[in-house]
MIPA-119300 format. One record per residue (C-alpha): residue in one letter; x, y, z; residue number from 1. Coordinates in steps of 0.2 Angstrom, whole numbers. Layout:
// MIPA-119300
+------+-------+-------+-------+-----+
: type :    xx :    yy :    zz : seq :
+------+-------+-------+-------+-----+
:    a :     X :     Y :     Z : NUM :
...
+------+-------+-------+-------+-----+
This chain:
// MIPA-119300
+------+-------+-------+-------+-----+
: type :    xx :    yy :    zz : seq :
+------+-------+-------+-------+-----+
:    m :  -265 :    54 :    94 :   1 :
:    k :  -258 :    50 :    77 :   2 :
:    r :  -252 :    67 :    75 :   3 :
:    k :  -243 :    66 :    91 :   4 :
:    l :  -235 :    50 :    86 :   5 :
:    i :  -229 :    57 :    70 :   6 :
:    i :  -221 :    72 :    79 :   7 :
:    y :  -213 :    60 :    92 :   8 :
:    i :  -205 :    50 :    78 :   9 :
:    a :  -199 :    65 :    69 :  10 :
:    v :  -191 :    72 :    85 :  11 :
:    l :  -183 :    55 :    89 :  12 :
:    a :  -176 :    54 :    71 :  13 :
:    a :  -169 :    72 :    73 :  14 :
:    i :  -160 :    67 :    89 :  15 :
:    i :  -153 :    51 :    82 :  16 :
:    g :  -147 :    61 :    66 :  17 :
:    c :  -138 :    73 :    78 :  18 :
:    r :  -127 :    59 :    86 :  19 :
:    t :  -108 :    63 :    82 :  20 :
:    d :  -101 :    47 :    91 :  21 :
:    e :  -100 :    37 :    75 :  22 :
:    t :   -98 :    41 :    56 :  23 :
:    i :  -109 :    32 :    43 :  24 :
:    n :  -100 :    32 :    26 :  25 :
:    y :  -111 :    27 :    11 :  26 :
:    a :  -106 :    20 :    -6 :  27 :
:    e :  -105 :    32 :   -21 :  28 :
:    e :  -104 :    28 :   -39 :  29 :
:    t :   -95 :    39 :   -53 :  30 :
:    e :   -96 :    36 :   -71 :  31 :
:    t :   -79 :    38 :   -78 :  32 :
:    g :   -85 :    35 :   -96 :  33 :
:    v :   -69 :    26 :  -100 :  34 :
:    p :   -70 :     7 :   -98 :  35 :
:    g :   -54 :    -4 :  -100 :  36 :
:    s :   -48 :    -9 :  -117 :  37 :
:    p :   -54 :   -26 :  -124 :  38 :
:    t :   -37 :   -34 :  -120 :  39 :
:    v :   -38 :   -27 :  -102 :  40 :
:    q :   -56 :   -33 :  -100 :  41 :
:    a :   -51 :   -50 :  -106 :  42 :
:    e :   -39 :   -52 :   -92 :  43 :
:    l :   -44 :   -40 :   -78 :  44 :
:    a :   -61 :   -37 :   -70 :  45 :
:    g :   -56 :   -21 :   -61 :  46 :
:    m :   -45 :   -13 :   -48 :  47 :
:    y :   -46 :   -10 :   -29 :  48 :
:    v :   -40 :     6 :   -21 :  49 :
:    l :   -37 :     6 :    -2 :  50 :
:    n :   -38 :    24 :     6 :  51 :
:    e :   -28 :    25 :    22 :  52 :
:    g :   -38 :    39 :    30 :  53 :
:    n :   -29 :    50 :    42 :  54 :
:    m :   -23 :    42 :    58 :  55 :
:    g :   -35 :    42 :    72 :  56 :
:    s :   -50 :    46 :    61 :  57 :
:    n :   -56 :    29 :    58 :  58 :
:    k :   -59 :    33 :    39 :  59 :
:    c :   -50 :    19 :    30 :  60 :
:    t :   -61 :    15 :    15 :  61 :
:    l :   -61 :     3 :     0 :  62 :
:    d :   -65 :     9 :   -18 :  63 :
:    y :   -67 :    -1 :   -34 :  64 :
:    l :   -64 :     3 :   -52 :  65 :
:    d :   -74 :    -9 :   -64 :  66 :
:    f :   -65 :   -11 :   -80 :  67 :
:    c :   -80 :   -17 :   -89 :  68 :
:    s :   -92 :    -3 :   -85 :  69 :
:    g :   -80 :    10 :   -81 :  70 :
:    i :   -89 :    14 :   -65 :  71 :
:    y :   -79 :    19 :   -50 :  72 :
:    t :   -87 :    15 :   -33 :  73 :
:    r :   -81 :    24 :   -17 :  74 :
:    n :   -83 :    15 :     0 :  75 :
:    m :   -88 :    -1 :    -7 :  76 :
:    y :   -83 :   -11 :     9 :  77 :
:    a :   -97 :    -2 :    19 :  78 :
:    m :  -109 :    -7 :     5 :  79 :
:    v :  -106 :   -25 :     4 :  80 :
:    n :  -102 :   -27 :    23 :  81 :
:    p :  -116 :   -17 :    32 :  82 :
:    g :  -115 :   -27 :    48 :  83 :
:    v :   -97 :   -24 :    52 :  84 :
:    p :   -95 :   -11 :    66 :  85 :
:    m :   -83 :     4 :    62 :  86 :
:    e :   -81 :    -3 :    45 :  87 :
:    l :   -63 :    -5 :    39 :  88 :
:    g :   -55 :     4 :    54 :  89 :
:    d :   -40 :    16 :    56 :  90 :
:    v :   -26 :    18 :    43 :  91 :
:    g :   -26 :     6 :    28 :  92 :
:    n :    -8 :     1 :    25 :  93 :
:    d :    -8 :   -12 :    12 :  94 :
:    i :   -19 :   -22 :     0 :  95 :
:    q :   -15 :   -38 :    -9 :  96 :
:    i :   -25 :   -52 :   -18 :  97 :
:    y :   -20 :   -70 :   -16 :  98 :
:    g :   -29 :   -82 :   -25 :  99 :
:    s :   -48 :   -79 :   -22 : 100 :
:    q :   -44 :   -68 :    -6 : 101 :
:    l :   -42 :   -50 :    -4 : 102 :
:    w :   -31 :   -45 :    11 : 103 :
:    m :   -30 :   -28 :    19 : 104 :
:    v :   -18 :   -23 :    32 : 105 :
:    i :   -26 :   -10 :    44 : 106 :
:    n :   -12 :    -3 :    54 : 107 :
:    c :   -18 :     6 :    69 : 108 :
:    s :   -33 :    -5 :    71 : 109 :
:    n :   -21 :   -20 :    73 : 110 :
:    k :   -30 :   -31 :    61 : 111 :
:    v :   -29 :   -39 :    44 : 112 :
:    e :   -46 :   -40 :    35 : 113 :
:    v :   -48 :   -55 :    23 : 114 :
:    c :   -62 :   -54 :    11 : 115 :
:    q :   -68 :   -62 :    -5 : 116 :
:    a :   -58 :   -55 :   -19 : 117 :
:    s :   -73 :   -56 :   -31 : 118 :
:    d :   -84 :   -44 :   -21 : 119 :
:    a :   -75 :   -38 :    -5 : 120 :
:    k :   -87 :   -48 :     7 : 121 :
:    r :   -78 :   -51 :    23 : 122 :
:    i :   -72 :   -69 :    26 : 123 :
:    g :   -63 :   -65 :    43 : 124 :
:    l :   -49 :   -56 :    51 : 125 :
:    v :   -32 :   -59 :    59 : 126 :
:    d :   -27 :   -49 :    74 : 127 :
:    i :   -10 :   -43 :    73 : 128 :
:    p :    -3 :   -28 :    83 : 129 :
:    n :     3 :   -13 :    73 : 130 :
:    c :     4 :   -23 :    57 : 131 :
:    r :    11 :   -15 :    41 : 132 :
:    y :    13 :   -25 :    25 : 133 :
:    v :     9 :   -42 :    19 : 134 :
:    t :    16 :   -55 :     6 : 135 :
:    f :    12 :   -73 :     2 : 136 :
:    d :    21 :   -89 :    -2 : 137 :
:    g :    16 :  -107 :    -2 : 138 :
:    g :    -2 :  -105 :     5 : 139 :
:    y :     4 :   -93 :    19 : 140 :
:    a :     3 :   -75 :    22 : 141 :
:    y :    18 :   -66 :    30 : 142 :
:    v :    13 :   -50 :    39 : 143 :
:    s :    26 :   -37 :    45 : 144 :
:    s :    23 :   -29 :    63 : 145 :
:    y :    30 :   -16 :    73 : 146 :
:    v :    23 :   -25 :    88 : 147 :
:    g :    24 :   -11 :   100 : 148 :
:    p :    13 :     5 :   102 : 149 :
:    v :    12 :    19 :    89 : 150 :
:    t :    24 :    30 :    97 : 151 :
:    i :    42 :    37 :    95 : 152 :
:    d :    53 :    28 :   107 : 153 :
:    p :    72 :    26 :   107 : 154 :
:    n :    70 :    10 :   116 : 155 :
:    a :    56 :     3 :   105 : 156 :
:    r :    57 :   -15 :   103 : 157 :
:    k :    61 :   -26 :    88 : 158 :
:    g :    48 :   -30 :    76 : 159 :
:    r :    41 :   -47 :    70 : 160 :
:    v :    34 :   -56 :    55 : 161 :
:    y :    18 :   -66 :    58 : 162 :
:    k :    15 :   -82 :    47 : 163 :
:    v :    -3 :   -84 :    44 : 164 :
:    d :   -12 :   -99 :    36 : 165 :
:    t :   -23 :   -92 :    22 : 166 :
:    l :   -35 :  -106 :    24 : 167 :
:    t :   -39 :  -106 :    43 : 168 :
:    l :   -34 :   -87 :    45 : 169 :
:    t :   -24 :   -92 :    61 : 170 :
:    v :    -6 :   -87 :    65 : 171 :
:    v :     5 :  -102 :    65 : 172 :
:    d :    22 :   -95 :    69 : 173 :
:    t :    32 :   -78 :    71 : 174 :
:    v :    50 :   -73 :    70 : 175 :
:    t :    59 :   -58 :    77 : 176 :
:    v :    67 :   -46 :    64 : 177 :
:    g :    74 :   -29 :    64 : 178 :
:    y :    66 :   -13 :    71 : 179 :
:    q :    50 :    -8 :    64 : 180 :
:    p :    49 :   -19 :    48 : 181 :
:    e :    41 :   -13 :    33 : 182 :
:    e :    39 :   -22 :    16 : 183 :
:    m :    44 :   -39 :    12 : 184 :
:    a :    48 :   -50 :    -3 : 185 :
:    v :    51 :   -69 :    -6 : 186 :
:    v :    65 :   -74 :   -17 : 187 :
:    d :    70 :   -93 :   -19 : 188 :
:    g :    64 :   -98 :    -2 : 189 :
:    k :    70 :   -83 :     8 : 190 :
:    l :    59 :   -69 :    15 : 191 :
:    y :    68 :   -53 :    14 : 192 :
:    v :    62 :   -39 :    26 : 193 :
:    a :    66 :   -21 :    25 : 194 :
:    n :    68 :   -14 :    43 : 195 :
:    s :    66 :     5 :    46 : 196 :
:    g :    69 :     8 :    64 : 197 :
:    g :    57 :    23 :    62 : 198 :
:    y :    52 :    24 :    80 : 199 :
:    r :    69 :    25 :    86 : 200 :
:    v :    74 :    41 :    76 : 201 :
:    p :    88 :    46 :    74 : 202 :
:    n :    95 :    29 :    78 : 203 :
:    y :    86 :    21 :    63 : 204 :
:    d :    89 :     3 :    58 : 205 :
:    h :    99 :     0 :    42 : 206 :
:    t :    96 :   -19 :    38 : 207 :
:    v :    86 :   -31 :    28 : 208 :
:    s :    82 :   -47 :    38 : 209 :
:    v :    84 :   -63 :    29 : 210 :
:    i :    72 :   -77 :    34 : 211 :
:    d :    73 :   -95 :    29 : 212 :
:    l :    55 :  -100 :    26 : 213 :
:    e :    58 :  -118 :    29 : 214 :
:    t :    64 :  -115 :    47 : 215 :
:    f :    56 :   -98 :    49 : 216 :
:    e :    72 :   -91 :    57 : 217 :
:    e :    82 :   -76 :    53 : 218 :
:    e :    98 :   -82 :    46 : 219 :
:    r :   107 :   -66 :    43 : 220 :
:    t :   105 :   -48 :    40 : 221 :
:    i :   111 :   -37 :    25 : 222 :
:    d :   118 :   -19 :    29 : 223 :
:    v :   109 :    -7 :    16 : 224 :
:    a :   104 :    10 :    23 : 225 :
:    i :    94 :    19 :    36 : 226 :
:    n :    76 :    20 :    37 : 227 :
:    l :    71 :     7 :    24 : 228 :
:    h :    54 :     5 :    17 : 229 :
:    r :    50 :    -3 :     0 : 230 :
:    c :    56 :   -20 :    -4 : 231 :
:    r :    51 :   -28 :   -21 : 232 :
:    a :    57 :   -42 :   -31 : 233 :
:    d :    59 :   -42 :   -50 : 234 :
:    q :    58 :   -56 :   -63 : 235 :
:    y :    76 :   -59 :   -62 : 236 :
:    g :    77 :   -63 :   -43 : 237 :
:    n :    84 :   -46 :   -39 : 238 :
:    l :    77 :   -35 :   -24 : 239 :
:    w :    74 :   -16 :   -25 : 240 :
:    v :    74 :    -8 :    -9 : 241 :
:    t :    71 :    10 :    -4 : 242 :
:    s :    78 :    21 :    10 : 243 :
:    r :    69 :    36 :    16 : 244 :
:    g :    84 :    44 :    23 : 245 :
:    d :    83 :    56 :    37 : 246 :
:    g :    79 :    72 :    29 : 247 :
:    y :    95 :    80 :    34 : 248 :
:    d :   112 :    72 :    31 : 249 :
:    e :   106 :    55 :    23 : 250 :
:    p :    96 :    57 :     7 : 251 :
:    a :    83 :    45 :     1 : 252 :
:    r :    90 :    32 :   -11 : 253 :
:    l :    85 :    16 :   -21 : 254 :
:    y :    96 :     0 :   -19 : 255 :
:    c :    97 :   -15 :   -30 : 256 :
:    l :   102 :   -31 :   -21 : 257 :
:    s :   107 :   -46 :   -31 : 258 :
:    r :   118 :   -62 :   -31 : 259 :
:    e :   135 :   -63 :   -39 : 260 :
:    g :   135 :   -81 :   -45 : 261 :
:    d :   129 :   -93 :   -31 : 262 :
:    g :   134 :   -81 :   -17 : 263 :
:    p :   121 :   -73 :    -5 : 264 :
:    m :   111 :   -57 :    -9 : 265 :
:    n :   120 :   -41 :    -6 : 266 :
:    v :   119 :   -23 :   -12 : 267 :
:    t :   126 :   -21 :   -30 : 268 :
:    s :   119 :    -4 :   -36 : 269 :
:    v :   114 :    12 :   -28 : 270 :
:    f :   103 :    26 :   -36 : 271 :
:    d :   101 :    44 :   -29 : 272 :
:    i :    82 :    43 :   -31 : 273 :
:    s :    69 :    48 :   -18 : 274 :
:    i :    55 :    35 :   -19 : 275 :
:    s :    38 :    35 :   -10 : 276 :
:    d :    31 :    21 :   -20 : 277 :
:    l :    36 :    10 :   -36 : 278 :
:    c :    29 :    -3 :   -47 : 279 :
:    i :    39 :   -15 :   -58 : 280 :
:    v :    32 :   -21 :   -74 : 281 :
:    g :    43 :   -31 :   -85 : 282 :
:    d :    60 :   -22 :   -86 : 283 :
:    s :    53 :    -5 :   -80 : 284 :
:    l :    53 :     1 :   -63 : 285 :
:    y :    40 :    16 :   -62 : 286 :
:    y :    42 :    27 :   -47 : 287 :
:    i :    35 :    42 :   -38 : 288 :
:    g :    44 :    51 :   -24 : 289 :
:    s :    39 :    63 :   -10 : 290 :
:    s :    54 :    67 :     2 : 291 :
:    f :    53 :    82 :    14 : 292 :
:    n :    70 :    91 :    17 : 293 :
:    y :    71 :    98 :    34 : 294 :
:    i :    85 :   109 :    29 : 295 :
:    t :    76 :   118 :    15 : 296 :
:    m :    59 :   115 :    23 : 297 :
:    e :    53 :   109 :     6 : 298 :
:    n :    44 :    94 :     0 : 299 :
:    e :    54 :    87 :   -15 : 300 :
:    l :    44 :    77 :   -28 : 301 :
:    s :    51 :    66 :   -42 : 302 :
:    m :    44 :    54 :   -54 : 303 :
:    g :    52 :    42 :   -67 : 304 :
:    i :    56 :    25 :   -75 : 305 :
:    l :    72 :    15 :   -72 : 306 :
:    d :    77 :     2 :   -84 : 307 :
:    i :    81 :   -13 :   -72 : 308 :
:    r :    91 :   -22 :   -85 : 309 :
:    k :   103 :    -8 :   -90 : 310 :
:    y :   102 :     0 :   -73 : 311 :
:    e :    99 :    17 :   -80 : 312 :
:    l :    86 :    30 :   -79 : 313 :
:    v :    74 :    32 :   -95 : 314 :
:    t :    74 :    49 :  -103 : 315 :
:    g :    58 :    57 :  -110 : 316 :
:    t :    46 :    46 :   -99 : 317 :
:    v :    28 :    46 :   -98 : 318 :
:    f :    27 :    58 :   -84 : 319 :
:    d :    28 :    73 :   -95 : 320 :
:    s :    10 :    76 :   -95 : 321 :
:    p :     4 :    94 :   -90 : 322 :
:    k :    -9 :    85 :   -79 : 323 :
:    i :     4 :    77 :   -68 : 324 :
:    e :    10 :    95 :   -63 : 325 :
:    e :    -7 :    97 :   -55 : 326 :
:    i :    -4 :    83 :   -43 : 327 :
:    k :    -2 :    90 :   -25 : 328 :
:    m :     5 :    75 :   -16 : 329 :
:    p :     9 :    59 :   -27 : 330 :
:    y :     6 :    45 :   -15 : 331 :
:    g :     4 :    29 :   -24 : 332 :
:    i :     7 :    22 :   -42 : 333 :
:    i :     1 :     5 :   -50 : 334 :
:    v :     4 :     0 :   -68 : 335 :
:    n :    -7 :   -11 :   -78 : 336 :
:    p :     5 :   -25 :   -84 : 337 :
:    i :    -6 :   -28 :  -100 : 338 :
:    d :    -7 :   -11 :  -108 : 339 :
:    r :     6 :    -2 :   -98 : 340 :
:    d :    -7 :    12 :   -94 : 341 :
:    f :    -5 :    18 :   -76 : 342 :
:    y :   -14 :    26 :   -61 : 343 :
:    l :    -7 :    39 :   -49 : 344 :
:    m :   -15 :    42 :   -32 : 345 :
:    d :   -15 :    60 :   -26 : 346 :
:    a :   -17 :    62 :    -7 : 347 :
:    m :   -20 :    81 :    -9 : 348 :
:    d :   -19 :    88 :     9 : 349 :
:    y :   -21 :    72 :    18 : 350 :
:    v :   -37 :    77 :    26 : 351 :
:    t :   -49 :    79 :    12 : 352 :
:    p :   -54 :    66 :    -2 : 353 :
:    g :   -40 :    62 :   -14 : 354 :
:    k :   -39 :    58 :   -33 : 355 :
:    l :   -36 :    44 :   -44 : 356 :
:    l :   -29 :    49 :   -60 : 357 :
:    h :   -28 :    37 :   -75 : 358 :
:    f :   -15 :    39 :   -90 : 359 :
:    k :   -12 :    30 :  -105 : 360 :
:    a :     4 :    20 :  -109 : 361 :
:    d :    11 :    35 :  -118 : 362 :
:    g :     7 :    47 :  -104 : 363 :
:    t :    -9 :    55 :  -111 : 364 :
:    f :   -21 :    60 :   -97 : 365 :
:    d :   -37 :    49 :   -98 : 366 :
:    f :   -48 :    53 :   -83 : 367 :
:    e :   -48 :    57 :   -64 : 368 :
:    v :   -61 :    52 :   -50 : 369 :
:    r :   -63 :    57 :   -32 : 370 :
:    t :   -57 :    44 :   -19 : 371 :
:    g :   -57 :    42 :     0 : 372 :
:    d :   -45 :    51 :    11 : 373 :
:    i :   -27 :    47 :     6 : 374 :
:    p :   -27 :    34 :    -8 : 375 :
:    g :   -11 :    25 :    -7 : 376 :
:    h :   -13 :     7 :   -12 : 377 :
:    a :   -21 :    -3 :   -26 : 378 :
:    a :   -22 :   -21 :   -32 : 379 :
:    f :   -28 :   -28 :   -49 : 380 :
:    l :   -43 :   -41 :   -49 : 381 :
:    w :   -38 :   -54 :   -62 : 382 :
:    k :   -52 :   -64 :   -71 : 383 :
+------+-------+-------+-------+-----+
């Protein structure tokens, strides 16, 4: 009888092990052998990396690099939240830390995950349809949303920005903006929203919506360029907005929006640079670009640094390392504001695990680790 019971349990375990209706991802630690410098360790605990995962695969994951031990942990969300079904979900689109909270925007799962920043344990979630990016101001989170379903539609509806109380995790207000809104930035009590209109191709949107945070109403729009994406503020109150163009007649560009005197924000400078992601530290705008040209059928890559005070490209940059030439698909960049060392995220072929590559401030290659699928977003955890 005991032998039959053992055989039965073994067969049952084999049947369960062959189930294919769900995927279980386990955490995995890698010794980089390179902890952060003493100055970095004094200020920063580590860095979170959000892996998008291919759309429809439900493979969004969260990784963590510990600056004290130098250990890189893959898929840590699953490890610290074993009771959450389906784990993070489908397509991680943004990650930000606000106070003691870690916010992750999960696009196709129509939710924003909110965790403890210290250990990524879930606090709660906010249901927002087709959510894209998040920014914060005065105790509130602002989340951009396409609102409608994920589909190309010339009649796609306008997007919205959801105002969320960061203490109660409840939506307290919404405002209609342009078509398919992307990144946002707050400057002097105004929320600036980059509208793409990507679902309405070829009739893209070309505006930045200006939201008064006191009334939470759109007070005007700024005409910039088609298919807008990134929107970041610098220390001088200027906005840096990217256009992805259309891959045909309209090239991708970078735009600087600023005030002239006490006047309203408007476009003041234009740069012929294709940018996928950027990071502003001090007076330096680090950027990486990946733009597909439908005429030449080639993917055009670019990397560089722009001096935002002089409004000119820096020559002989830190991107001259031979290791950078091995990167297949530069997808994300983040620069350490303390030592100016930086990390590049390589999405590889978009369907297999990517790579996180670390470079010293002078561009010297330091180390690389395997990430989840499509690493594209990161956030430093300050002590």
